[in-house]
N, C-alpha and C positions, 0 to 999 in steps of 0.2 A: 504494500500500500504506500502511495506517495505521501511524503511528510506533510505537505500542505493540506491534503485531504484529511489526514489524521487530526491536524490542528483544528480544522473547521468542524469536524465531528465533535471534538473535545469541547470546543467553545459552545456549540449548541447544547451539548449535554450539561455543561457547567451552568449555562444560563437557565436551563430548565430546573436544575437542582437549586440554584440561587433563588429562583422565583418561588419554588415550593417552600424554601426556608423562610423567605421574607413573609409569605402568606401565613405560615405557622407563627412566626413572631408577632405579626399583626393580630392574629387571633388571640394569642396568649396575653400580650401586653396592651394592645389597643392603639398603638402608634406605629407609624412606619418610619424606617430609617432612610429618609429622603435623600440625604447627602450620599450615603453608602450606595443606594440604588443608582443614583446618577453617575457616581464614579465607576461602579462596576460595569454598567452597560456602556458608558463612554469608553472604558478601557477595551472591552471586547469588540466594540465597533471599530475602534482604531486598529486593533490587531487584524480584523478581517479585511479592512480597507488596505492595510499594508500588504497582506498576502495577495490581494487582488492586483495591487500595483506591481508587485514582483512578477506575477503570472503574466500580466499585460506586457511588461518589458521583455520577458522571455519570448513571448509570441512575436513581438515586433522585431526583435533582433534575430529571430530564427534559432534560438537556443533551446527551444521547447523539446525536451527529450521524448515526450509522449508522441509527438508527430513523427520523429525519426524511427521509432520502433514499430 
């Protein structure tokens, strides 16, 4: 499995787990950690955009190993 596909799958899984954890905390405490939610999803969004940019540059320069194989 290609590394970037593993990272994307991991980010999706971690986002789902984080959402469940935040919902549980909200249920138990009654308040949501707004700053933590914004920081988490901001971080994961930037990571996915960075991977997309790397993939785009690989395709543009012709260094895409999946096309060669």
